[in-house]
N, C-alpha and C positions, 0 to 999 in steps of 0.2 A: 643694979647688977646687969651687966651686958649680956645680950642673948646671942646665941650662936646662929650661924647662917641657916642650919636645918630648922631650928625653932622658928626663925623668922619666916621661912618659906611655908612651914606648916600653918602658922597663924595667918599668913597672907592667903593661903588656899582656903582656910576656914572663912575668912572675911569675904573672899570672892564668892564662895558658895552661899554665904548668908545674904550677900547683896543680890545674887541671882534669884534666891528664894523670895526676897523682898520685891524684886522687880516682877516676878510672876504673880505674887499676891497683889501688887499694885495694878497689874494688867487685869487680873480677875476682878478687883474692886471697881476699876474703871468701866469694864464691860457691864458689871452689875449696876453701877450707877446710871450708865447710859440707858440700859433697859428700864430701870425703875423710873427714870425721868421721862422716858417715852410713855410709860404706862400712866404716870401721874399727870403729865402735861396735857394730854388730850382732854380728860374730863375737867381738869382745872380751867383749861382754856375755854371750854364750853360754858362752865359756870360763870367765868368772868364776862363772857359775851352776853350771857343772859342778864347778869346784874347791870352791865352797861346799857343794855336795851331797856331795862326796867327804870333805871335812874341815870339818864344820860348826862344831867347837869351836876351830879354828885362829884365832889372832889375827892381824889385819892389821898389817903393818909399814909405816910411812911410807917410801915410796921417795924417794931424794934427787932433788930437782928439777934437771933439766938445763936449762941456759940455751941457747935456740935462737940461730941466727945473727941478727945484728942487721940485716944488709943482704942482699937477694936479688940473686943474680948474674944476668947477662944470660941465661945458659944456663937457669937455673931459670925465669926469666920466660918464655923461649921454650917450655920444656916445659909450663909451666902454661897458656900460651895455646893450644898445640896440644891439650893435654888438654881444655880448655874447648871448643875447636872440635869435637873429636870427640864430646864429651858433647852439645853442642848439635845436632850432626848426628844422633846417636842419638835425642835427644828429638824432633827434627823428623820423623824416620822413624816413631817410635812415634806421634807426633801424627797423622801422615799416615795410618798404618794404622788408628788409631782413627777418624779422620774418614772414611776409606773404608768402614770397617765401619758407621759411623753412617749414611753416605750410602746404602749398600746397604739398611740396615734401613729408612730413611725412604722409599726408593724402593719397597721391598716393601710398606710400610704404605700409601703413596700408591696403588699398584696395587690393593691390597686394598680401599681406600676407593672407588676408581673402580669396581671390580667390584661392590661392595655398592651403590653409587649406581645403577649401571646395572640391577642386579637389583631394587632398590626401585622404580625408574621402570617397569621391566617389570611388576612386581607391581601397581603402581597402574593401569597401562594395562589389564592383564588383568582387574583387579577392576572397573574402570569398564565394560569391554566385557561381562564375564560377568554382573555383579550389578547395576550401576547402570542400564545401558542394556538389556542382554539379560534381566535379571531383573525388569523392570517389567511388571506386569499391564496389558494394553491396556484392560481393562474398567474397573478401579478406579484405575489410575494409580499404584499402590503397588508397592514392591519385595517380591517373594515371598521369605519367610524360608528356605524349603527350598533355593532355589538358593544362597543365601549359605552355608548349612550345608554343602551339597555342595561348594561352592568351597573352603571352609577344610579340609574333610576331604581333598579331593584335594591341597591344598597340604601338609598334614601327611604324607600318604603319600609325596609327592615328597621332603620333607625327610628322612623315615625312610630312603628308598632312597638319598638322597645321603649320609646318615650311614654307611650300610652300605658304600657305595662308598669313602668316605674311610677307614673302618676297614681295609678290604682294602688300600687304597693305602698306608696307614700301616704295616701289617704287611709289605708288600712292601719299603717303604723301610727298615724296621728290618732285614730280612733282608739287603738290599743293603749297609747300613752295617756289619753284622757281617762280611759277606764282605770288604768293603774294609778293615776293621780287621784281619782275619786276614791279608789280602794285605800290608798295611803292616807287620804284625808279622813276617811271613816275610821281607820285604825288609830290615827292620832287622836281623833275625838273620843274613841273608846278607851284611850289610855294604854293602848298596846305599844310597848317600847321594846327595843332590842336589848337583850342582856349581854353581859360579857361573853357568855358561852356562844351566843349567836355570832358575835364579832369574831371569836376564835374560829368558829366553824367557817364563816365567810373567808377569813384569812387563809385557812387551810385549803378551801376550794379555790381561792384565788391563786395560791401557790401551785396547786395541781394544774389549773388552767395555764399558768405561765410555763410550766414544764411541758404541757402539751403544745403550747405555742412554739417553744424552742424546738421540739421534735418536728413540728410541721415546717418550721423555718429550715431546719436541716434537710428535710425531705424536699422542700422547694428548691434548695440549692442543688441537691442531687438531680432533681428533675430538670433544672436549668442546664446543668452539664450534659445530661442525657439528651436534652433538646438540641443543644449546640452540636453534639456529635451526630445526632439524627439529621440536622440540617446539612452538615458536611457530607454525610453519606448520601442524602437526597440530591445534593448538587452534583456529586460524582455520578450518581445513577442517572440524573438528567442528561449529563454529557454523554454517558454510554447510550442512553435512549435515543439521543439525537443522532449519534453515529450509527446505531442499529437501524434507525428509521431511514436514513439516507441509504444504508446498505440494503435495506428491504426494498426501497424504491428501485435501486439498480437491479436487484434480483428479480423484481417483478417485470422490469423491462426485458431482462434476459429470458425470463420464463415465457413472456409473450412471443419473443423471437423464436425460442425453441419450439413453442407450440405451433407457430407458423411453419417452421421447418418440418416438424413432425407431421403436420397436415399434408404438406407437399410430398413428404416421403411416403405417407400412407396412400396418396393418390398415385404416386409412381409405382408403389408395390401392387396396387390394384390393377394398374395398366399392365404391369409385367405379368401378373397372374393371368389376366385376360389373354395376353399374347402367348403365355405359356400354354394356356388351355387350347387356344386356336392352333398353336404349333403341335401340341400333342395330338389334336384331332387330325391335323394334316399328316403328321407322321404315321398315325394309325392307318389313315387312308392310303398313304404311300406304301406302307408295309403290306397292306391288303392287296394293292395292285401288284407289288413285286411277287407276292405269292401266286397271284393269278397268272402273271406273264411267265412264259417258259424261258428258262435260261439258255443262252446261245451255246453252240458246241465249241470244242477246243480248236478245231481246225478253222472254224470261222474266225475265231479270235486271232489265230496265227496269220490267216490271210489278211485280216484287217490290219494287223500290225505291219505286215510286209507292205501293204498298200500305203499305210501311213508313212513308213520310212521312205518309200519311193516318192511320195508326194513331197515330203520334207526336202529330199535331195533336189527335186525339180525346183522347188521354191528357192533353195539356196543358189542353184545355178542361175535361175532367172534374176535373182537379186544381184549376183556378180555381173551378169550381163548388163543389168540396168545401171550398175555403178560404172561399168566401163563406158556405156553409152553416155552417161552424165558427164564423165570426164572428157570424152570426145566432143560432146556438145560444147563444153566449156572452152576447150581449145579452139573449136571452130568459131565461137563467138569472139574470142580474143583476136583471132586472125582477121575476122571480118571487120572488127573495130579498127585494127591497125590499117587495113586496106582503105577504109573510109577516111581515116585521118590523112593517109598519104595522098588520096585523091583531092582532099580539101586543100592540102598544101601546094599541089601542082598549080601553075598559072593557067588561067582560062584563056583560050584563043580569042583574038580580037575580031569582031565581025565587021 
């Protein structure tokens, strides 16, 4: 009986699904066989090596080949699946442990990098403060080499002391590790083992510590951002400080000039006060004399004014006469010069 197109498509899809399921089962069986062969091959290989070492001249006999089962039962499939699930769980746990160890190591490296970065920034700041800014000669404007040498010598002394401290700390940690190893050995000898509850407790504590580490990482990121902003603000403040320092130096020069001017003004004020005191003293003496001298009469003043006017008129007349005489003298000089010139031009008589 012929099948319709829809039935053919349905059967085809069922066959495809069945093939995919078989492929997945085959992949699962293949992985299981590879793992089983790895588990069995290592001890079998060791036993063969031991037998070969014991009887090196013995000849190998071909063992008869056993034919395996042609079909896997449902119980075997279930057992294989359970075994694969357990193996995958073990791999996941091992991967998780490796990833946790790697994460702890990376966190430790990150913290060490942060500490070194902070130390480098601190060293840069101290070098600028001690050598670049503080080591500049105010007269020449150049950096003094002795201060740089002293700075690096001090840094080397600090590093040596830090190395000594770390050596002492390392020795103390080694002693502590030896004590812990000894305690662990004693516990193992006494038969003290950790139970599942202890592992659960340790797992919970580990999770809590991981959460704390994540919080500390977030805080460190925030602190890095804050440190970056602080460095920017510090650089801007350094620029402002430099400008203010130059402005302060200019203001100090102006202040010195103003102080000199103020000192000269104070000296001048002192001299003026002395002159004022002497002038007041003279003025008082003059006033005293004026009070002692008798004032002239009005008629005397009138006569004096009349005499003064008469004298002024006489002076003006004499000045006019003097001007007329000067003009006459000038004309006479001109006439005399002309006569002398005429006499020089006349021919001299021959003797």
